[in-house]
C-alpha positions as CSV (number, residue, x, y, z in Angstrom):
1,M,71.6,62.0,-51.8
2,E,74.3,59.3,-52.0
3,E,77.0,61.6,-51.0
4,T,74.7,62.9,-48.0
5,Q,74.2,59.4,-46.9
6,N,78.0,58.6,-47.1
7,I,78.7,61.7,-45.2
8,D,76.3,60.7,-42.5
9,V,77.8,57.4,-42.0
10,T,81.3,59.0,-41.9
11,K,80.1,61.4,-39.5
12,N,78.8,58.5,-37.2
13,P,81.4,55.8,-36.9
14,E,79.7,54.8,-33.7
15,G,76.5,53.9,-35.5
16,E,78.5,51.9,-37.9
17,D,80.1,50.0,-35.0
18,A,76.6,49.5,-33.4
19,I,75.3,47.9,-36.7
20,E,78.4,45.5,-36.8
21,S,77.8,44.7,-33.2
22,T,74.2,43.7,-33.8
23,K,75.2,41.6,-36.8
24,Q,77.6,39.6,-34.6
25,K,75.1,39.2,-31.7
26,Q,72.3,37.8,-33.9
27,P,74.1,34.4,-34.7
28,E,75.1,34.3,-31.1
29,E,71.5,34.7,-29.8
30,V,70.1,32.2,-32.5
31,E,72.8,29.5,-31.4
32,H,71.9,30.2,-27.5
33,H,68.2,29.9,-28.2
34,C,68.8,26.5,-30.1
35,D,71.0,25.2,-27.3
36,E,68.1,26.1,-24.8
37,Q,65.7,24.3,-27.0
38,Q,68.0,21.2,-27.2
39,K,68.3,21.3,-23.4
40,Q,64.6,21.5,-22.8
41,S,64.0,18.7,-25.4
42,Q,66.5,16.5,-23.7
43,C,65.0,17.1,-20.3
44,E,61.5,16.1,-21.8
45,E,63.1,13.0,-23.2
46,D,64.6,12.0,-19.9
47,E,61.4,12.6,-18.0
48,L,59.5,10.5,-20.6
49,R,62.1,7.7,-20.3
50,K,61.7,7.6,-16.5
51,L,58.0,7.3,-16.8
52,L,58.2,4.5,-19.5
53,L,61.2,2.8,-18.2
54,S,61.3,2.1,-14.5
55,D,64.4,1.5,-12.6
56,I,65.3,-2.1,-13.2
57,G,66.0,-2.5,-9.4
58,E,62.3,-1.5,-8.8
59,L,60.9,-4.0,-11.2
60,P,59.2,-7.2,-9.8
61,L,60.9,-10.5,-10.3
62,S,58.1,-11.4,-12.7
63,P,55.3,-9.4,-14.3
64,P,52.1,-9.4,-12.6
65,S,49.6,-12.2,-13.8
66,A,46.3,-11.4,-15.6
67,I,44.6,-12.2,-12.4
68,Q,46.7,-9.7,-10.3
69,V,45.8,-6.9,-12.9
70,N,42.2,-7.5,-13.7
71,F,40.9,-9.1,-10.6
72,V,40.5,-8.6,-7.0
73,S,41.1,-11.8,-5.0
74,Y,38.8,-12.8,-2.2
75,F,38.5,-16.3,-0.4
76,I,36.0,-18.1,1.8
77,T,37.4,-20.8,4.1
78,G,35.6,-23.9,5.6
79,F,32.5,-23.1,3.6
80,T,29.7,-25.3,4.9
81,K,32.5,-27.9,6.0
82,P,36.1,-27.7,7.3
83,G,38.5,-27.7,4.5
84,H,36.2,-26.4,1.9
85,D,38.0,-23.5,0.8
86,Q,37.2,-21.5,-2.4
87,Y,38.4,-18.3,-4.2
88,I,36.1,-15.6,-5.7
89,Y,38.1,-13.4,-8.2
90,R,36.0,-10.2,-8.8
91,H,36.4,-8.3,-12.0
92,A,35.9,-4.5,-12.3
93,N,32.7,-5.1,-14.2
94,G,31.2,-7.1,-11.4
95,L,31.7,-10.7,-12.6
96,C,33.0,-13.2,-10.2
97,V,35.1,-16.2,-11.1
98,I,34.6,-19.1,-8.7
99,G,37.1,-21.9,-8.1
100,L,39.1,-24.1,-5.6
101,A,41.4,-22.3,-3.3
102,P,44.9,-23.7,-2.9
103,T,44.0,-25.2,0.5
104,H,40.9,-27.1,-0.5
105,I,40.8,-30.4,1.2
106,A,40.5,-32.1,-2.3
107,F,44.1,-31.4,-3.1
108,K,45.1,-33.4,0.1
109,D,43.9,-36.7,-1.3
110,Q,46.6,-38.9,-2.9
111,G,46.5,-38.4,-6.9
112,G,44.4,-35.1,-6.4
113,I,41.1,-34.6,-8.2
114,T,40.1,-37.3,-10.8
115,N,36.6,-36.3,-11.8
116,I,34.2,-33.3,-11.9
117,D,30.4,-33.6,-12.2
118,F,28.0,-30.8,-12.9
119,N,24.8,-32.8,-12.5
120,V,24.0,-31.9,-8.9
121,G,21.0,-30.7,-7.4
122,K,18.0,-30.8,-9.7
123,S,19.8,-29.8,-12.9
124,D,23.0,-30.3,-14.9
125,R,24.9,-27.1,-14.7
126,S,26.9,-27.9,-17.8
127,V,23.8,-27.6,-20.2
128,L,23.3,-24.2,-19.0
129,K,22.9,-21.8,-22.0
130,V,22.7,-18.1,-21.4
131,S,22.1,-15.6,-24.2
132,G,21.5,-11.9,-24.7
133,K,22.4,-8.6,-22.9
134,R,20.0,-9.6,-20.2
135,K,21.6,-13.0,-19.7
136,K,18.5,-15.0,-20.5
137,N,18.4,-18.5,-18.9
138,A,20.9,-17.7,-16.3
139,M,20.4,-19.8,-13.2
140,R,19.6,-17.8,-10.0
141,S,21.9,-19.1,-7.3
142,E,22.3,-18.6,-3.4
143,S,25.8,-18.6,-1.9
144,N,25.2,-22.2,-0.7
145,T,23.9,-23.4,-4.1
146,A,25.8,-26.5,-5.4
147,L,27.8,-25.9,-8.4
148,C,29.5,-29.3,-8.9
149,K,31.0,-32.4,-7.2
150,V,34.6,-33.1,-7.6
151,S,35.9,-36.5,-6.9
152,T,39.3,-38.0,-5.7
153,A,40.4,-41.6,-5.5
154,N,39.0,-41.7,-1.8
155,D,36.3,-39.1,-1.5
156,S,34.0,-36.4,-3.2
157,Y,33.4,-32.9,-2.3
158,I,30.5,-30.4,-3.2
159,V,31.7,-27.0,-4.6
160,R,29.4,-24.2,-4.1
161,C,28.6,-20.9,-5.4
162,C,29.8,-18.8,-2.5
163,V,28.1,-15.8,-3.8
164,K,24.5,-15.0,-4.6
165,G,23.9,-14.1,-8.2
166,S,23.3,-15.3,-11.7
167,L,25.3,-18.3,-12.9
168,L,26.4,-17.5,-16.3
169,E,28.6,-20.5,-17.2
170,V,30.5,-23.3,-15.9
171,N,33.9,-24.5,-17.2
172,E,32.9,-27.4,-19.4
173,R,36.5,-28.1,-20.2
174,L,36.9,-29.5,-16.7
175,I,34.8,-32.5,-17.7
176,K,37.1,-33.9,-20.1
177,Q,40.3,-32.4,-18.4
178,P,39.7,-32.6,-14.6
179,Q,43.6,-32.5,-14.2
180,L,43.2,-28.9,-14.8
181,L,42.0,-28.6,-11.3
182,N,45.3,-30.0,-9.9
183,S,47.6,-28.0,-12.2
184,S,46.0,-24.8,-12.6
185,A,42.8,-24.3,-10.5
186,D,43.4,-20.6,-10.3
187,R,43.6,-20.1,-14.1
188,E,42.3,-22.6,-16.7
189,G,40.7,-24.7,-13.8
190,Y,38.1,-22.1,-12.9
191,I,34.8,-23.7,-12.1
192,A,32.1,-21.0,-12.8
193,I,31.3,-17.4,-13.6
194,I,28.6,-15.7,-11.6
195,M,27.3,-12.2,-11.9
196,P,26.0,-10.8,-8.3
197,R,23.7,-7.9,-8.1
198,P,25.6,-4.9,-6.4
199,A,23.4,-5.2,-3.3
200,D,23.9,-9.0,-3.1
201,W,27.7,-8.5,-3.6
202,T,27.9,-6.0,-0.7
203,K,26.3,-8.5,1.7
204,N,28.4,-11.4,0.4
205,K,31.7,-9.5,0.7
206,E,31.2,-9.4,4.5
207,S,31.8,-13.1,4.7
208,L,34.9,-13.2,2.5
209,I,38.6,-12.5,3.4
210,T,41.2,-10.8,1.4
211,L,44.3,-12.3,-0.3
212,E,46.5,-11.2,2.6
213,E,44.1,-12.4,5.3
214,Y,43.9,-15.7,3.4
215,K,47.7,-15.9,3.5
216,E,48.0,-15.3,7.1
217,K,45.2,-17.6,8.0
218,K,46.5,-20.6,5.9
219,Q,50.1,-20.4,6.0
220,D,50.7,-23.3,8.4
221,I,48.5,-25.5,6.2
222,L,50.6,-24.8,3.0
223,L,53.7,-26.2,4.8
224,E,52.3,-29.8,4.9
225,P,53.9,-32.4,2.9
226,Y,51.2,-32.9,0.3
227,F,52.0,-29.5,-1.2
228,S,55.5,-30.5,-2.1
229,D,54.9,-31.8,-5.6
230,I,55.1,-29.7,-8.6
231,P,51.3,-29.2,-9.3
232,H,51.1,-27.8,-5.8
233,L,54.1,-25.4,-5.9
234,R,51.9,-22.6,-7.1
235,R,49.8,-23.0,-3.9
236,L,53.0,-23.1,-1.8
237,A,54.3,-20.1,-3.5
238,L,51.1,-18.2,-2.6
239,M,52.5,-18.0,1.0
240,S,56.2,-17.3,0.3
241,D,58.1,-14.1,0.1
242,L,59.6,-15.4,-3.1
243,S,56.2,-16.2,-4.7
244,S,56.9,-14.2,-7.9
245,R,60.0,-16.1,-8.6
246,I,58.5,-19.4,-7.9
247,V,55.3,-18.8,-9.9
248,S,57.6,-17.9,-12.8
249,Q,59.4,-21.2,-12.6
250,I,56.2,-23.1,-12.5
251,E,54.8,-21.1,-15.4
252,Y,58.1,-22.3,-17.3
253,Y,57.6,-25.8,-16.2
254,F,54.1,-26.2,-17.5
255,R,54.6,-24.3,-20.7
256,Y,57.8,-25.7,-22.0
257,I,58.3,-29.2,-20.1
258,K,54.9,-30.6,-19.4
259,L,53.1,-29.6,-22.5
């Protein structure tokens, strides 16, 4: 049998060449396949890098604030009286944060706001204690219900709910630190949190304006001299094309210099 096999191989030199050729091709095919896998893997990495790391030229001058990310900004101007401008920041869960808009008339008074009093109407809003999933003890409020009274050296102003709903809490921190209204009315200086019903919100929304509409409506007011000091730069920045850069500078000022 061995002799027969040897004779067969000898008689078929082409078959022997084919076997050798196949042996040579196998490593080449494996190497080619590996190259294709590496290229595919590299392409996937490049695509992932593009998704995770944007072109630096397309990035904003500063990251968006928590308000910009988590809330939709609405405003109401001249509410019940001229100059009584307020903001309503609405969260995706329906909660509304209420506060003084940058152009509220109280900021125009020398020295800004010096005091806040939640004891208005027939009850003190600061003793409100809401509990449970159903928000027991929440105070039902109309859009014109008084929230508090803010005072300056020369005058006092009533701040209202702006939306119909359940008053869940007021910012008690302002009682001891009313200066937060001057320095960060749009953040730590918020005044109250209200939960409107969906139907009530739909009606209230008709009387509100968007951030862009507010900018356009109030751009002349923010050029007045009383907005030139540091605490008001944030409000001036709201109207500027360089708002992101200015706001970033203000954040640095309050975090590392004033504190």
